[in-house]
N, C-alpha and C positions, 0 to 999 in steps of 0.2 A: 479656258474655251471648250476643250475638248470634252470635259467633264459635264459641262451643262449642253452641249450638242447630244451627249450621251442619254443626258436626262429627256432631253426634249423628244429624241426618238422614242424613249421608252414610254413617255407621255401619251404620244400620239398613237403608237400602237396599243398601248394597254387602256388606254382611258377612252377612246374613241367607240370602244365596243363595251365599254361596262354595261352593268345592270344593277338592278337593284334587287336583294335578297331579303326576306322579311322571315322572322322567325318569331314564334311566339312562344315563351315557356313559362307560365304562369304558376304561382305556388299551387301545390295540390294540398288536398287535406287529407286527413287520417284515412278517409276513404277513397284517395286517390282522383278525386273529381276537382279538377281546376277552379279556384274561387277568381271570379273575373274582376271581382275588385280591385285586386293587386294590380291587374292590367294598368287601371287607371290610376291607382294610387303611387305604383312604382315604376312609371314611365319617366323619362326625362322631363323636367321642367324648364326648358329652355330660355336663359335669362340672356341673350346677346347684347353685349355692349356694357354687361354689369363688370365691374373691377374686383378681382379677386382680393381677399382680405391678406395682401403680402407681408403683414406683420406678424402674420400666426407664427408661432414656435413650433417646429416640428424636429423629429432627431433622424440624423441622416445614417448611413451604413456603417460608421465608425463608433457610434452612440454619441455622437457631438451634437451639441442644439444647435440649430439653424433657422432662420426665418425663410419663410416660402419666397419671399423677394429674393432672395440670395441667388436663385436660378434665373431671373428676370433680368437680363443684362441689356445685351444687342439683338437678340434672336427670336425666333418665335418659340413656344414653349408647349409641348405636349403635357397635358395633365390627365392622367389616368386614374381614378378611383378603382380600387380594386382589392383583395385580399390574398395573401399568399398561401394561404391553407387551403385556398377555392378549389373543388376538384370538379368543376363543371367550366363555364366561360372565359372565366377571367383568364387563365393561362391561355386559352385559345385565343382570346384577342389579343394579347402581348405577343405571343407567337407570331402570329400572323403579321401585328404592325412591326416588329422586328424585321424579323426573318423573310417574310415576303413583300414588306413594301420599303419600309426604310433601308433594308439592304440592297435593293435594287437601284437606289437613288444615289448618284455620285455625289453625295451632301456629306459634309463632315461632321459627326456628331460633337456638339459642344462649342461650335463656331457657326455653325447655318442653324442649328435646330438644340432644343435641350428638351429631352423626355424625363418626367416627373411622374412615378407611379407613388401614390398616397394608400396606406393601408387603412382600409374602415374596421379592422377588425383587432381590436386593441391587445391580443394575445400574439400578435407578430411582434418580434423583437428585433433590434438592429443586427443580430445574427444572421437571421432570416434575410433581413434585406440585403445583407453583403451578398448572401450565396446567391439571391436574384439576380443581383448586380454581376456576380462574375457569369452566372447562367445567360444572362441576356447579352453581356458583351461578348462573350463566347459565340452565340450567334447572330450577332449583328457582323462579326468578324472584320471589323474595320481597326485601323491605327487610332488609337485614342478614345476606344468605345466608351470607356469609363469615364471620360469627360463629359459625356452627353448624356449618360444613363444614370439615373438618381432614384432610389427606392429607398421612401421614408416612412417614419411610423411617427407618432404624435399621441397624444390624450385623446378622450374620446369628445371633449369639448372642442378641441383646436380641430380635429377632422370633422366634424359635424358643423362645424362654422363653415369649414372651406366648401362642403358639400351643398350645403344649404343655398349657399353664394351659385354655385354651380347649378343647380336645380337639380340633384342627384339623389334621389330617397332612397334609402334602403332601409332593412328590417332584419333584424337577426330572428331565426326561426328555431327556439330550443329543442323542439321536437326532432329536427333533421341536423343539428348543429351544422346550421350553414346561414349565410345572409342571401337575401333575396334581393337583389337590385338592376338597375338598367346595365345594358352592355355599351361600349361606346367609349368615347372619349372627347373632351374637348381640345381647341388650339387656341392659344391665347397669345396676345402681341405683347411683344418686351415691355410696355408698361401695366401689364397684368390685366389688360379689359379683353374680356372673352370675345375670341371673333367668330368664331365655328363651331358647331357640335357635329361630331360623326358618330353617327348611332349604328350599332351593329358590331360583328366580331370581325370584318374586315374594313379595308379599305384602301383603295386603288391607289397605285401612283400619283394620276392624274387629279385625284381627289385632294390628297395629300398635299401635292404641291399648290394646289389650289389654296386650299387653306392657309400655307404657309404664305402663300403671295397675298391674301387678304389679312392676314395678321400683321406682315410689313406695311401696309397701306393703313393698317387699323381700321379696318374694314368690318362690321359686325354682320354675321348672316340675317338676311331677312325672314319674315313669317313664311317658309317655306314649308311644304308637305314634309313630314319624316318620316322615318319608318321607326317603328316601336321594337325594339328586341329587350326582352326580360331575360336577365341570367337564368338558366334553368337548374335546379338542382337536381340532383345525382337522382336517376331512376323517375324524374319525370316524365310523360309524354313528350316527344318530340313534336309534334304538331305537324304543320304543313310548309312546306316550302315554297316558295313562288318566286318565280322568275320574270316580271311583266316587263320584257323588253319590246319597245315600239320604235316606230320611226322617230315620232317626235323626241323619245328620249334620247335616241341616237344622236339626233340633230344638235340637242341641247350639250350633249356629253362633248362632242366635236367642238361647240362653239366655246364651252367653258375651257377644253385643252388650248385652243388659240389663245385665249384670252389669259390662259395661266402662263403661257409661252412668253408673251408679249409682257407681261406684268413680272415675270420671274428673270426676263434679261435685263430688264430695266433694273430692278433691284441688285441683281449683282455687279451690274457697271457702276451702280453709285455706290455701291459698298466699298468694291476692289479696281474701281477706275477702269 
């Protein structure tokens, strides 16, 4: 109960004053001019309520064949599509998610949630995934971190199937030797149904707990206005940062925080008595 109280205090303090930050990093041409078509082509195409292909085979950190469904048991699952060679926002997104958000929540990895990071780059190997697992487990700095953090690789066909179900378009740019793709992740229910999209490279504790609560209740995100964030390539223009904080948005955040608190307490009581 102490852990829950701690989480609720963090949610109220950090979530009630949350803001939306949008950054556009479109692909650049050889002349350095952003190509506007990439913004539309490579943004998330949300499929809330879709069921992930849990039978799809992937390779875990130890080089063993596993099904995606092996990580879907009784807890919400964070699914991040990224690649380990990325020199841009992939690492930033994961570091923020693990080190700045999950680390602040008194939740136990492997019991209260699973994080599954799937590489879109066929050059990534199990040894790369193993190194990433160690890095982010140390960053989370929580007993049992390895039980809840999983970095997977797979065949291009398997990964593409998962990405298409999520609505995560990506494309390899041979000129720059990089992948262009959206930044963000999804939260799915224990049965594999996509519950929420979290777009951008940061997520507040309040936003993540709300996503967990929705996933526990198997609720899909409605057609809300979402922020577009494309993973920019190294050397691309940084664009404009915007922080549209309004009274209405703050009120919505406070309301969401209170709702998350109520749902989260109910879920924990139901699961652990």
